[in-house]
NULODREN-597095 format. One line per 3 residues: number of its first residue (from 1); for each residue x, y, z of C-alpha. Coordinates in steps of 0.001 Angstrom, whole numbers. Each point is the difference from the previous one (the first is absolute). Layout:
residues N
NUM) X:Y:Z  ...
//
This chain:
residues 308
1) 128273:102245:67114  -1226:-990:-3461  1911:-2277:-2392
4) -867:-135:-3696  1604:-1336:-3159  202:2251:-3066
7) 598:-1585:-3410  -634:3005:-2236  1991:3199:-126
10) -212:1833:3320  -2326:2980:52  1694:3439:108
13) -947:285:3696  1419:-3444:804  3172:729:-1996
16) 520:3222:1957  -492:-1863:3301  2470:-2642:-1137
19) 2604:2662:-875  -270:1407:3527  359:-3540:1373
22) 3112:-637:-2144  1695:3117:1324  287:-1653:3430
25) 2545:-2555:-1247  3710:435:-658  2538:-2700:-903
28) 3799:-102:342  2092:1055:-2967  3523:-656:1174
31) 1253:906:3486  -1011:3681:63  -2966:446:-2323
34) -3622:-1115:-229  -2623:51:-2714  -3753:-310:-415
37) -2260:-1443:-2701  -2573:1956:-1987  -2468:-1836:-2235
40) -1907:2986:-1354  -3686:210:-841  -307:-3706:-823
43) 1754:-2009:2749  -1113:-3326:-1495  1651:638:-3387
46) 3327:-1320:1299  -1652:-3291:945  -2196:-281:-3120
49) 3225:-57:-2028  563:-3434:1559  -3528:-1363:-366
52) -3590:459:1219  320:2026:3192  -1842:1099:3114
55) 686:2019:3114  -1291:-779:3484  -531:3188:1984
58) -580:301:3736  -1368:3397:960  -1784:2083:2575
61) -1449:3530:-194  3479:1506:419  1550:-1765:-2997
64) 1631:-3202:-1160  1352:-2226:2756  1556:-2681:-2190
67) 263:-1303:-3546  968:-3150:-1847  385:-107:-3785
70) -448:-3291:-1859  729:-1186:-3549  -798:-3341:-1593
73) 3106:-893:-1985  1236:-2819:-2192  3072:-1393:1677
76) 2457:-2045:-2069  1412:-2816:2152  3459:-1604:-315
79) -1603:-3014:-1740  -1470:2455:-2581  -3566:-481:1267
82) -2250:3037:349  -1546:564:3436  -2872:2348:839
85) 1240:1932:3020  -938:3140:1896  2668:2595:627
88) -568:1806:3307  1511:3471:-58  -140:3253:1943
91) -1344:-1640:3170  294:2676:2672  -1867:1580:2893
94) -132:3565:1263  2013:655:3180  -3183:732:1957
97) -1439:-3432:-924  2909:-2311:742  -1197:-1055:3435
100) -3449:-1142:-1171  -1487:-2549:-2379  594:1955:-3216
103) 2705:-2298:-1340  -2078:-3092:770  -3100:1413:-1694
106) 2019:959:-3079  1582:-3453:-171  -3430:-1635:225
109) -1342:2123:-2868  3086:-730:-2105  -325:-3738:665
112) -3633:-84:-1154  866:1821:-3231  3035:-2191:-682
115) -1637:-3357:730  -2569:581:-2732  2674:659:-2609
118) 3195:-1970:625  1571:-3010:1671  3124:1760:1259
121) 1179:3376:1227  3219:1896:620  1286:3350:1188
124) 3287:1898:-40  1359:1616:3155  2923:2400:42
127) 2542:-451:2793  -1060:1820:3148  -3757:-341:-594
130) -2350:-2181:2024  174:-3581:-1289  -3090:-2143:-719
133) 1269:-2728:2300  -972:2235:2926  -3693:356:-863
136) -986:-2948:-2246  -796:-3575:992  -2528:951:2684
139) -3619:1130:343  -862:-1504:-3363  2738:1783:-1965
142) 2035:-2447:-2144  3619:-407:1042  2502:1612:-2349
145) 3512:-1451:17  3304:1575:-949  817:-1316:-3485
148) 2973:2054:-1186  2118:3076:561  1088:2109:-2973
151) 2605:2736:-247  -1263:3421:-1096  2436:2517:-1479
154) -523:3754:-133  2533:1437:-2437  911:3684:-58
157) 148:361:-3770  2240:3072:142  2739:-2136:1594
160) 88:-2607:-2790  2835:713:-2428  276:-3499:-1446
163) -92:227:-3821  -1954:-3275:-323  -2705:241:-2631
166) -2925:-2352:-407  -2011:501:-3171  -3770:-14:-114
169) -1631:-3138:-1349  -3564:-627:-1101  -2581:-1112:2531
172) -411:-3523:-1349  3730:-692:134  277:1570:3454
175) -2824:-2106:1419  1482:-3179:-1484  3463:767:1398
178) -1471:741:3421  -1896:-3311:4  3243:-1840:-787
181) 2119:1781:2613  -2687:-48:2716  -1281:-3533:-483
184) 728:-1161:3578  -1930:2609:2017  -3507:1052:881
187) -810:3208:-1855  -3113:2046:-702  -1146:-73:-3613
190) 19:3515:-1450  -3493:1368:-610  -6:3733:-750
193) 3302:1618:1060  -444:2709:-2648  -2979:1357:1958
196) 2203:978:2960  3016:1451:-1829  170:3645:-1044
199) 2787:-736:-2481  -313:-2815:-2512  1573:-3153:1400
202) 3001:-1539:-1748  1425:-3520:-27  3796:2:397
205) 2412:-2889:-463  3744:-522:-181  1300:-1001:-3418
208) 900:-3473:1247  -3542:-432:1453  1407:-660:3474
211) -2284:2601:1624  -3256:1760:-806  -2542:2311:1630
214) -2937:2285:-663  684:3660:847  -3101:1859:1155
217) -1311:2340:2672  -3158:111:2107  -715:3738:-103
220) -3533:-374:-1433  -1023:-2268:2880  2435:518:2878
223) 2538:2683:855  2588:132:2759  484:3256:1927
226) 2564:1086:2560  -960:1430:3381  358:3521:-1401
229) -2579:-770:-2709  2382:-226:-2963  -454:-2965:-2285
232) 2543:-2785:-138  -113:-338:-3799  949:-3594:-702
235) 95:-2799:-2516  -429:-3732:554  1779:-2848:-1729
238) -2749:-2622:-34  76:-3510:-1506  3672:28:972
241) 1848:-3277:-606  3654:-893:-475  2459:-2850:-197
244) 2770:1484:2191  501:2862:2485  2289:1777:-2478
247) -2541:-104:-2827  -2568:1301:2482  2312:2887:917
250) 494:956:-3643  -3731:52:-718  -774:2006:3151
253) 2708:2521:-910  -1431:411:-3494  -3540:446:1334
256) 1241:2535:2577  1682:2055:-2735  -3259:60:-1955
259) -1837:1154:3112  2510:2798:591  -290:1145:-3609
262) -3795:205:331  24:1901:3309  -705:-2934:2309
265) 2363:253:2966  -396:-3520:1414  -432:-3523:-1323
268) -1586:-2774:2041  847:-3625:-761  -1028:-3259:1672
271) 2388:-2962:-91  -1485:-3519:115  176:-2113:3130
274) 2558:-2769:-4  2438:1922:-2213  2749:2490:848
277) -985:3617:-705  1705:1923:-2783  3716:558:447
280) 929:3343:1571  -1885:2855:-1675  1229:3541:818
283) -2620:2053:1816  -2067:-3028:1045  -1585:-443:3416
286) -1154:-3483:943  -3211:-860:1853  -2043:-3177:277
289) -3588:-1053:-523  -1597:-3181:1303  -2738:-1929:-1794
292) -2700:-1661:2112  -2309:-2592:-1511  -3091:-2097:622
295) -844:-3121:-2015  3201:-80:-2046  2832:-2566:57
298) 3490:1176:846  2127:1427:-2792  2090:2949:-1127
301) -1655:3321:-841  670:2829:-2414  -1078:3438:1215
304) -970:3026:-2104  483:3221:1956  -2583:1729:-2223
307) -2628:-2308:1525  736:385:3727
//
């Protein structure tokens, strides 16, 4: 088995091998449905939208055995300090490699890359996936600890009939409002979200400025597909912050209506840890995501579903 770290765009041959590797993985989408992830001809684009990126690949002559994607991000802490951190994403191993040392070798390669670039690291794990607490903290791999659990909503936009309307606001005002409403949580500083979204992103806010969010998609960098191969065309309400569950519900409903009008069937939204999720939204299914960290003090987190 060979392990290498790629920092440039994957070659066409490597991208094709990675696509075949991705097809092995399906994730739950409610009780009766599963989906897969497709990252196209440039699998690192999704991670470069967060910061300088790399991918560790474990492989043998038959294909890719495992992969770990890494991004160096600027993380805004609750005390408003900026922290250089590495986001560890898409860490997975092929079914035929799960009994060997593939995961350990990948983790070692990721650690070497991260240590040269940051003082902290974190990853996001959806409920039902293998948690870092089971494979970190031994054999030289730093121990990751559970830092927070965030609610994740998947809204069926066709089911939202709420007439709530949130107007678009300019980017400078939206960013300032988000900073005010999200001042108590860890959150990733936006770098280049426009590079991942097929449609132009839009800042939305309620008239009373009690909730805001950035409506985007990830179709240029990451698409979700059902088991039958059809795409799960979706939007994401990123940079989502609010002062009450009801104001959150009204903003989500408005964003869902915009998604429906533009042909996007679902809307994904992440609620911050330590706060109640939005009040009941018709057509919403609730899941959870846990955040695991190394080298970071405890605190609340704000999760963008467009960056998982």
